[in-house]
RODO-29991 format. One record per residue: x, y, z of N, C-alpha, C in turn; residue in three letters. Coordinates in steps of 0.02 Angstrom, whole numbers, plus 32768, in hexadecimal, padded with zeros to 4 digits. Example, Ala and Ser with C-alpha at 12.3 -4.5 7.8 and 13.67 -1.06 7.14 Angstrom:
2
82947EE4818682677F1F818682947F5B8186ALA
82827F90816282AC7FCB816582858002818ASER
***
This chain:
410
802A7FC48000800080008000802C803E8000MET
801E806E7FD4804380AC7FCF801A80E47FEDLYS
80368103802080118133804980368176804AILE
801281AB8039802C81EF803C800C82118078LEU
8037822E80A4801F824C80E28030829680E4VAL
800082BE80FC800A83068106800183178150PHE
8031833A816B802E835281B08038839D81AEASN
800183C281AB8005840B81A47FFA842D81E7ALA
8027845A81F8802184828235801484CA8223GLY
801484F582558007853B82498040855E8225SER
807C8541822980B68562820A80E2853281E2SER
80CD84F481DB80F884C481B880CE848D819ASER
80EC8468816D80CC842F814D80FF83F78147LEU
80EC83BB815A81148380814D80E9834F8125LYS
8108833180F380E582FE80CC811482C380C2SER
80FB828780CF8123824A80C780FE821A8098HIS
812481F48072810881C280468124817E805APHE
80F7814F806B810C810D808280F480D78051TYR
811A80A3804C8104806780288107802D8058GLN
80CD8010806980C87FDB809A80AF7F9B807ALEU
80C77F63809380B27F22807980947EF980B1THR
80707EC4809F80547E9880D1800D7EAC80E3GLY
7FF07E8781127FAB7E9381267FA57EC28161SER
7FDE7ED5817E7FDE7F0581B580207F2B81B5SER
801F7F6B81C9805E7F9281C9808B7F7C8202PRO
80CD7F8281F980FB7F6D822E80F47F9C826APRO
81077F8182A581077FAA82E1813C7FE182DEGLU
81777FCE82C681AD7FFF82C181A0802E8287GLU
81AB806F828F819E809F825981C5808E821APRO
81A2809081E181C3808481A181E680C4818BALA
821980BC8161823C80F58144821481108109THR
8203814F810981DE816A80CF820A816B8091PRO
81EB815E8058821081608018821A81A88001LEU
81F181D5801A81F0821B800381D88246803CTRP
81FA827E804981E682AB808081E682F38066GLU
81B48317807B81B0835F806C81AC838580AELEU
81D583B980B481D183E580EE81CD842C80D5GLU
819C845180EF8193849680DB818A84C18119ALA
81AD84F9811C81A5852A8152818585678133ASP
814485718144812185AA8127810C85DC815CTRP
813085DA81948120860881CA812F865081B6SER
8116867E81DD811C86C581CD816486DD81CDARG
818F86BB81F481D486D081F781FE86B181BEHIS
81E08682819882048662816281F186838120ALA
821886B4810B820A86D780CD824986D680A3VAL
824B86B2806B8214868B8050820A86488074PRO
81D48626806281C885E3807F81FE85B38067ALA
821385888095824785578085822885138079ARG
823784F58041821A84B5802E825384858020ILE
824F8448803A82828416802A826083D28022GLN
827083B17FEB8259836D7FDE8297833F7FE0VAL
82928308800682C982D9800C82B082938000THR
82D4826B7FDA82C182257FD082ED81F87FF9THR
82D681BA800282FC818980298340817B800AALA
834681857FC88386817A7FA783B581B67FACSER
839D81EC7FCB83C982267FD683C082607FA6GLY
839482597F74838982917F46836482C97F6AARG
837883067F5B835B83407F7D834583747F4AVAL
830A83907F5682F083C87F2E82E184007F5FASP
830584377F5B82FB84707F8982E284AC7F62GLN
82B384D17F818298850D7F61828A85427F97ARG
828C85807F81827585B77FAB824085DC7F84GLU
820585E37FA281CC85FF7F7F81AF86387FA9ILE
81A286717F8A818286A87FAF814186907FD0PRO
813686A5800E80FB868F803380BB869A800AILE
80B586D27FE8807786E27FC5806B86B47F89GLU
809F868E7F73809886617F3B809386187F51ARG
8095860D7F93809A85C87FAB805E859D7F97LEU
802285B87F9E7FE785917F8C7FE6857F7F42ARG
7FFD85AE7F18800085A07ED08033856A7EC0ASP
806885667EE7809E85377EDA809584F47EFDGLU
806284EE7F27805B84B27F50805484737F25PHE
802784757EF4801C84397ECB805B84257EA4ILE
807E84547E8380BD84407E6180F084227E91PRO
80F184387ED08120841B7F00810D83D27F0DILE
80CD83C47F1780B783807F2480C483537EE7ILE
80BF83707EAC80C983497E6F811183307E67GLU
8140834A7E908184832F7E8E818682E67EA5THR
815082CF7EC6814C82897EDB814D825B7E9ELEU
813082717E67812E82467E2B814D82677DEDTRP
816F82A07DF6819082C07DBE81CE82E47DD6SER
81FE82EE7DA9823B83117DBC826F82E47DDCGLY
82A583027DF382DE82DC7E0D82CE82B67E4EASP
829E82CE7E74828F82AF7EB58255827D7EB1ALA
823F826B7E768205823E7E70821681F87E8AARG
81E481D87EA881ED81947EC181B781657EA6VAL
818481807E84815381567E62814B81717E1BILE
813181487DEF812C815B7DA980EE81847D9BALA
80BA817B7DC3807A819C7DB4805381A67DF4ASP
802C81DC7DF6800481EB7E317FD181B47E40ARG
7FBD818F7E0D7F8B815B7E167FA481227E42ALA
7FE6811F7E4E800180EB7E7A7FF080F67EC3GLU
7FDD81337ED67FCC81427F1C7F8B811F7F2DILE
7F8B80F97F647F4F80D47F797F2280FB7FA8ASP
7F4081247FD37F19814A80047F428186801BVAL
7F1F81BC802C7F3F81FA80457F248207808BVAL
7F52821080BA7F3E821D81007F4F82648114GLY
7F248282813D7F2D82C781537F2782CB819FHIS
7F5682EE81BE7F4C830382037F1B833D8202ARG
7EE4833682287EB4836C82307EB2837D827AVAL
7EBE83BC828A7EC783CF82D07E8683CA82F8VAL
7E5083E682DE7E1283E983067DDA83C082E7HIS
7DC4838E830C7D8B836582F67D4C8371831FGLY
7D51839D83527D1783AD837B7CF683708399GLY
7CB4837583A67C8D833C83BE7C7C830C8387ASP
7C85832283497C6E82FB83107C9882BE8303THR
7CDA82C3830B7D08828E82F77D2E82748334PHE
7D1F823783487D41821783807D7381E2836AARG
7D7981DB83287DAA81AD830A7DB881C482C3GLU
7DE981A682A37DFA81B8825E7DC081AA8230SER
7DBE81D081F87D8481CA81CB7D9981D08183ALA
7D7A81A981587D8181B1810F7D6381F480FDARG
7D87821C80D57D70825F80C57D3C825C808CILE
7D008272809C7CCA827B806C7CBC82C68067THR
7C9282DC80397C81832480377C66833C807APRO
7C408311809D7C23832580DE7C59832B8113GLU
7C8A82FD81137CC1830181447CEB833F8136VAL
7CFA834C80F67D22838880E57CFE83C780FBALA
7CBD83C980F17C96840481067C99840D8152GLU
7C9683D681777C9A83DA81C07CDF83F381D6ALA
7D1483DC81B67D5883F381C57D5D843E81BAILE
7D40845681837D40849E81747D1884C481A8ASP
7CDF84A981BC7CB484CB81ED7CD684D18230ARG
7CFF849E82427D22849F82837D5E84CE8283LEU
7D6A84EF824A7DA0852182477D96855A8278SER
7D578564828D7D49859A82BD7D6E858D82FFVAL
7D7C854D830F7D9F853B834C7DEB85338341PHE
7E00852B83037E47852282F47E59854982B5ALA
7E55858C82B97E5E85B5827D7EA585B48260PRO
7ED6859F82887F1B859C826F7F2B85578251SER
7EFD852882567F0C84E482417ED984C8820FHIS
7E9A84C182247E6884A081F97E6284BE81B3ASN
7E65850181AB7E5F851B81667E9785038138PRO
7ED484FF81537F0C84E6812B7F01849D8118ILE
7EEB8475814A7EE0842E813E7EA78424810BGLU
7E73844D81107E3C844980E07E55845A809APHE
7E7E848D80947E9A84A080527EC384678034ASP
7EEA8445805D7F13840E80447EE883D3802DILE
7EB383C580537E848390803F7E6683A07FFAILE
7E5183DF7FF17E3483F37FB17E6883F07F79GLU
7EA584057F887ED984047F557EE983BD7F3FALA
7EEB838E7F6E7EFA83497F5C7EC183297F35MET
7E84833C7F447E4C83237F1C7E50833E7ED5GLU
7E67837C7ECE7E6F839A7E8B7EA683757E64LEU
7EDC83647E877F1583437E667F0882FA7E57VAL
7EEA82D77E887EE4828E7E837E9F82767E6DLEU
7E6D82A27E727E29828C7E647E09826C7EA1GLY
7DC9825B7E9C7DA482407ED57DAB81F57EDDARG
7DC981D27EAC7DCE818A7EB17E0181757EE5LYS
7E35819D7EF07E67818D7F237E4D81A57F67ILE
7E4381777F967E26818B7FD67E5481B87FFFPRO
7E3681E680257E5A821080557E3D8203809AGLN
7E69820680CC7E5781F681117E6B8230813EVAL
7E3E8243816B7E4D8275819E7E5C825381E0ALA
7E96826281FD7EA98248823E7EAB8285826DVAL
7E80828482A07E7382BF82C87E9D82C18308PHE
7EBC82FB83147EE3830583517EB883008390ASP
7E78831283897E4B831183C37E3282CC83D4THR
7E36829C83A47E16825A83AE7E32823583EBALA
7E75823883F57E938215842D7E77822D846FPHE
7E63826B84727E4A828784B17DFE827F84B9HIS
7DDF825A848C7D96824F84927D85822584CFSER
7DB8820584ED7DAD81DD852A7DAE8206856ASER
7DB9824885647DBB827285A17D79826C85C8LEU
7D7D826386097D3F826386317D2282AA8633PRO
7CE182AE863E7CBE82EE863D7CDD8320866DALA
7CF2830986A87D0F833686D97D4E835786BFALA
7D71833686907DAE835286737DA08382863BSER
7D69837886167D6083A185DA7D3083DB85E2TYR
7D0883DE86197CDB8417861F7D008454863BVAL
7CE9848F86257D0084CD86437CCE84E28679TYR
7CE2851286A17CB8852886D97C85855B86C6GLY
7C73856086867C3F858E86707BFB856D8675GLY
7BC8858E865A7B858570865C7B8285308633PRO
7B54850386457B5084C286237B3F84CA85D9TYR
7B21850285C87B12850F85817B50850D8556GLN
7B8A851D85737BC98519854D7BD484D18535TRP
7BCA84A285617BD3845C854E7BA4844A8515VAL
7B668460851B7B34845184E77B46847284A4GLU
7B6D84A884A77B8384CA846A7BC684B08450GLN
7BE0847D84707C218461845B7C5D84878476GLY
7C5184B484A67C8984D984C47CA284B084FFILE
7CD9848D84F57CF5845F85277D3F84548516ARG
7D61843085407DA7841F85347DAA83E48504ARG
7DCE83EC84CD7DD683B6849C7E1D8398849FTYR
7E4F83C184A97E9383A984A97EAE839F8462GLY
7EF083A6845B7F1083A184197F51837A841EPHE
7F76837783E77FB3834E83E27FA5830583F1HIS
7F6682F183E87F5382AC83FA7F77827783D3GLY
7F85828583927FAA8253836A7FEF82478388ILE
800F827E839C8052827883BA804F825783FFSER
8021826D842A801C8250846C800E82058468HIS
7FE381F1843B7FD381AA8434800F8183841BGLN
8031819E83E8806C817B83CD80A281728402TYR
80B481A8842580ED81A2845480DB81778490VAL
809A817484A28086814784D8809180FE84C5SER
807D80EC8489808980A8847180D4809A846CHIS
80F880CB8453814080C2844C816280BB8490ARG
814B80E184C1816680DC8505815D80968521ALA
812280798517811680368530814680048511ALA
8156800C84D081857FDF84AF81CC7FE984CAARG
81E0802884D68222803684F1822A80178536ILE
81F5801C855F81F7800285A381E87FB885A7LEU
81D47F9A856E81C17F54856D81887F46859EASN
81567F73859C811C7F6E85C880DC7F6E859EARG
80A87F5285BB80667F55859C804C7F9C85A6ASP
80387FBD85708020800285757FE7800885A7LEU
7FBD7FD585AC7F847FD885D97F987FD58623LYS
7FD77FC886307FEF7FC6867680108007868BSER
80138039865C803C80748668801280B38673LEU
802C80DE869E8013812286A8804981528691SER
803B8179865C806E81A1863B805A81EA8638LEU
808B8216863B8080825D862980AA826A85EAVAL
8088827B85B480A98289857480AF82D5856CSER
80EC82EC855E80FA83338556810C8341850DCYS
80DD835A84E680EA836D84A180FD83B784A2HIS
813D83C4849781588408849E8177841D845BLEU
8151844084338168845983F3815684A283ECGLY
814284B883B0812784FC83AA80E8850283D3SER
80BE84CF83CF808684C783FD809A84958432GLY
8080849E846F8094847284A68056845A84CBCYS
8055841984DB801F84008504803583C18529SER
801383B2855F801E837685867FE0834A8581LEU
7FEB8309858A7FB382DA858F7FC182A985C7ALA
7F8F829D85F07F92826886227F7482298603ALA
7F9C81F585FC7F8781B985D87F87817E8608VAL
7F4D816486157F46812A86427F2980EF861AARG
7F4C80B7861B7F37807B85F77F2C808985ADGLU
7F5680B685917F5380C5854A7F1E80F78536GLY
7EFA811385677EC4814385587ED281878578ARG
7EC181BB85557ECB81FF856F7E96820E85A3SER
7EAC822285DF7E7C823286157E80827B8629VAL
7EB4829F86117EB982E786207EEB830485EEASP
7EE4834585E17F12836685B37F1083B185C0THR
7F4083D685A57F46841D85B57F25844B8583THR
7F23843885437F00846185127EB584598519MET
7E8E848985007E478488850D7E1B848984D0GLY
7DEF84BB84CC7DC484C384917DEE84D28454LEU
7E2584F6845F7E52850984297E9A84F8843CTHR
7EC78503840D7F0E84F484197F31852B8440THR
7F0C855C84587F298595847C7F2F858884C7LEU
7F0C855684E17F08854A85287F4585248542ASP
7F51852B85837F82850185A47FC7852085ADGLY
7FFA84FE859480408510859F8054854F8579LEU
80898570859080AA85A5856980C98584852CILE
80C185A384F280DA858484B3810885B4848FMET
811785A58450814685CD842A812E86158424ARG
80F2861F840A80D686638404809086688423THR
80778631843F80358630845E803B863884A9ARG
800B865A84C6800E866A850D8003862F853BSER
7FDB85FD85247FC285CC85527F8C85EA857EGLY
7F7D85C985B67F4785E085E17F5686248600SER
7F25865185FD7F2A8692861F7EE9869E8644VAL
7EEB86C986757EAF86DE86997E7E86FD8668ASP
7E4186E286607E12870086317E0087488641PRO
7E0B875B86807DFF87A086927E2E87D0866FGLY
7E6A87B8865D7E9987E286367E7A87F485F3ILE
7E5987C485D37E3C87D085927E0288028596LEU
7DDA87FB85CA7DA3882B85D47DBF887185DFILE
7DF4887586087E1488B686157E2F88D685D5HIS
7E5188AE85AB7E6D88C9856E7E3788E0853DLEU
7E0088BB853B7DC888CF850F7DA7890F8527LEU
7DA1891685697D7E895085847DAB898E8589ARG
7DEA8983859A7E1489BC85AB7E5589C18583HIS
7E67898D855D7EA7898E853B7EA4899D84F1GLY
7E6889AD84D97E6189BD84927E6589808464GLY
7E5D894584807E61890884597E1D88F7843BTYR
7E1E88D784007DE388B583E57DF5886B83DEASP
7DC8884383C67DD487FB83C47E0F87EA8395THR
7E16880E835E7E4D880083307E90880E8351GLU
7E94884483777ED2885583997EE2882183CFARG
7EAF880C83F47EB987D784267ED487988406LEU
7EB5878483CE7ECA874883AB7F14874E8397ASP
7F278786837B7F6C879183657F9D878C83A0GLN
7F8C87AE83D77FBA87AF84107FC0876A8431VAL
7F888749843D7F89870A84617FA886D18439LEU
7F9E86D283F87FB6869B83CE7FFC86A783B0ASN
800F86E683A4804C86F3837E807E872083A0ARG
806A874283D68098877183F680A487618440GLU
80918726845580978714849B80C886DA84A3SER
80C086B384D980EA867984E48133868A84EBGLY
815E865E84D581A6866984DA81BC86A884B5LEU
819E86B3847B81AF86EE8453819C872E8478LYS
815F873084938148876D84B4816E877C84F4GLY
817D8748851B81A18752855A81EA8765854FLEU
820A8744851F825287508514825F878F84ECSER
823087A084BF823D87D88492827187C8845DGLY
82848789845982B98773842B829D874683F5ILE
8281870F840C826B86DB83DE824186A98403SER
821A868283DE81F6864A83FC821E860A83F8GLY
8259860C83D9828385D283D082AC85C68410ASP
82A1858C842E82C3857D846D830F857E8466MET
8329856C842C8372856D8422838D85B48427ARG
836985E4840A837F8629840D837886458453GLN
834586308476833B864784BB8373862C84E8ILE
838685EE84DF83BC85D2850883FF85F484F8GLN
8409860584B88447862984A68448866E84C6ALA
840F869084C7840B86D284E6841486CE8532ALA
83FA869985508404868E8598844E868885A8MET
84718663857D84B98659858884DF869B8585ALA
84C286CB856184E1870D855D84C8873D8592GLY
84A0872485C1848A874D85F9844A877485EEGLY
8423876485BA83E5878885AC83B0877685DFASN
839987A78606836B879B863D832687868624ALA
830E87A385ED82CC879185D582CB874B85B7ARG
830387388599830786F38580830486C285BBALA
832686D285F2832386A9862E82DC86A68649ARG
82B986DE864A827486E08662824886B28637LEU
824F86B785F68226868D85C98233864385D6ALA
8272863085DD828485EB85EA826785D3862DPHE
827185FC8661825A85E886A4820E85E486A7ASP
81EA8612868681A1860F8685818985D18660ALA
81A985C28628819785868601819E8548862CPHE
81D78542864F81E48508867881B4850586B4VAL
81A8853E86D3817B8540870D8135852786FAHIS
811A854186C380D7852C86AD80D784E1869CARG
810D84CB867D8112848586698113845786A6LEU
813C846886D7813F8440871480FA843C8736ARG
80DA8476873E809B847787628066844E873FSER
8066844F86FC8034842986D8804483DE86D5GLN
808483CD86D78096838686DD807C836C8720ILE
808383948754806883808795801D83768792GLY
7FF983A2876F7FB1839C87697F9E835C8742ALA
7FC5834C870D7FB7830F86E77FC382D18713MET
7FF882D4873B8007829B87677FCF828F8799ALA
7FB182C587B27F7982BE87E07F3F829A87BFVAL
7F3382A9877E7EFD8287875A7F0B823D8751SER
7F4B822987547F5E81E3874B7F6281BD878DLEU
7F6D81E087C47F7781C388077FBD81A78810ALA
7FE1819987DA8027818587DF80498195879CARG
808C8198879D80B181A7876080E481708754LEU
80DA814A871D810A8116870A8140813186DDASP
812E816086B18160817C8684814C81C1866CALA
817E81EB86638176822E86478196822D8602LEU
8171824385CF8188823F858A81938286856FILE
81CD8293855281DB82D1853081DD82C484E5PHE
81B982ED84BE81B982E5847681AF83278453THR
81B58327841181B1836183E481F1838C83EAALA
81F383C583C6823183EA83BD825683FB83FDGLY
8236841C842C8256842E846B826083F08496ILE
822D83C8849B8230838C84C58267835D84B1GLY
82738356846F82A58327845782EB83448457GLU
82F18386844F833383A38441834F83D18477HIS
832783E584A88340841384DC834F83ED851CSER
838E83DC852583A383BB8563839983E9859EALA
83A1842B8593839B845B85C98353845E85E4ALA
8322845B85B682DC845B85CC82CD841B85F2VAL
82E283E285D882D583A285FA82F483A28640ARG
833183BB8646835383BC8687832E83EA86B7GLN
831C842686A182FB845686CD82B8843C86E4ALA
8293841C86B78252840186C9825983C986FCVAL
8285839A86EE828C8360871982A78371875ECYS
82D083A6876382EB83BB87A482B483CD87D5GLU
827A83E187BB824383F487E8821083BD87F3GLY
821F838087DB81EC834A87DF8203830F8808LEU
8234831A8835824A82E4885F821282C78889GLY
81E282F0889D81AB82D888C7817E82A688A2PHE
818482A4885F815F82738837818A82358828LEU
81C58232884581F181F88839821A81FE87FBGLY
8222823B87E08249824587A38291825487B4VAL
82BF822A879B8306823487A48328822F875FLYS
8342826787488360826B870683AA825A8708LEU
83C0823186D88407822386CF8424825C86A5ASP
844C828886C4846482C386A2848E82B48664GLY
84B88280866784E3826F862E84B9825585F4GLU
848A82298601845F820F85CB8437824885ACARG
8422827685D583F982AD85BC841F82D78589ASN
846082DC8590848983078564849E82E48523LEU
849082A5851C84AA827E84E3847C827D84A6ARG
845382AF849D842382B1846683FC82708461SER
83DA825D849783B7821C8497837B821C8467PRO
836C81E2844D833181DA842283148195842FARG
82D58193844382B38155845682DB8131848CASP
82EC815784C08314813B84F782F8814F853AGLU
83088126856C82F9813485B28335815885CFASP
832B819585E9836381BD8603835D81C8864EILE
8335819F866F833181A286B8836B817B86D6ALA
837B818A871583AD816287398391811C8744THR
83BC80ED875183A680A7875A837580A08794ARG
837F80C987C9835480C28804831980F28803ASP
830B811287CB82D3814187C88291811B87C9SER
8265812A87F88223810987F981FB811687B9PRO
82008153879F81DE81648760821381688729ALA
8203814B86F08232814E86B7822A81908692ARG
825E81A58670825D81E38648827381D08601VAL
824781DA85D1825481C5858D82578200855DLEU
828481FD852D8285822B84F58270820184B8VAL
82378213849B821B81ED8463821282198427VAL
822D820383F08225822883B081DF821D8396HIS
81B7825283968172824A837F817182428333THR
81478216831C8141820982D480F7820982C1GLN
80DC824582BF8095824C82B080848233826AGLU
80B2823E823A80A4822981F6809D81DD81F2GLU
80C781B9821780C3817082198082815A823ATRP
806E817B8270802F816A82917FF481748262ALA
7FF681AA823B7FC181B7820B7FC0818181D5ILE
7FFB816D81BD80008139818A7FE280F881A3ALA
7FEF80E681E27FD280A981FE7F8680AC8200ARG
7F6B80E782137F2380EF82137F0680E681CDGLU
7F278104819C7F1080FD81567F1180B48140CYS
7F46809081537F4D804A81417F128022815DPHE
7F04802C819D7ECD800681BD7E8A8017819EHIS
7E7D805781927E3D806B81757E358051812ELEU
7E6B805281087E68803A80C37E587FEF80C2ALA
7E777FC980F17E697F8180F47E227F74810ATYR
7E097F9D81397DC37F95814F7D947FA18115GLU
7DA17FD680EC7D777FE480B37D797FAA8080ASP
7DB57F8E80777DBD7F5980457D9A7F19805AALA
7D937F0F809C7D757ED180B57D297ED480B7SER
7D0D7F1180AD7CC47F1780B07CA37EFE8070LYS
***
């Protein structure tokens, strides 16, 4: 089965092409035959595009942001044309999978994309305006390129959190909010689910025997409390703005601040949206950048605001890990994943230093060795500490494989 996967974020796009054989996909992640990475964030002018094949061929381009949508289809066509092609014709693709950030109450599991499903994804853009519209556009573009005969599958970030108990997902507003779909949904579910399964394999334990806190720390950041393989609590809410301090997003703030700014600060909703989503978080606090690497470099040079941003990020992270652990009643393992989680030894060290009361003991030397899919706790640590490379594209491909086989067996 040949599977093309799209993982679109608010500022980047990853696309992988897999060729799988047999009646079930392997447990270990397969190597993609073709990979596309695009950075289309506001600070990337022009947008950077790179296509890489398993054989090492590379196609690199820089495209002005305003032309990116026009150039999207020709970029995808490098899969079957040009120097980086790995198949002879687009008709060889069996299924296309998409990460879709918000599935609302409507989608509690992955779904074959029909006109009705696509319309629902577009409608849910009101809750994920930085994500769902891009994903909807890619779905439409692939239908234009491939036609309707090649099935497309939506894999929802919110689906993993559909197991949240009501006490975890309701807000303290009037009950009418719940009836209107205003509740905590949680995000990064594809990643949290993948790294939880991967953690069980690393520890050689049955996932159903484990209580885990998964820390997805990238441009967006969220935690999940995972008990017996199911999400029971998480930090993001109705939207991806809630919870932890992030790259440019504020995370949780006192709602009274928003009322104050609307009444007395000359703000309107558009200005609030801009500030909370793009001018806050690490970038807003440091005044330098939302990139943790640049913040750590500035800290080394004595920059006080960079230090404040780092310390606030770690403080919020520690406190929310504690909250997730309370939802689990015990902590068997703490998982770090995504860009910051996988690559910042300083963040991992600072976080773990404050979690001794949960039985977390970090091995400092292992932490510094650029670990990947490894346990970096001391031998006598009651709770294990894992660094797991998240592979959302592979998780999406597995979902596509299973759905395609289910369709074929009907």
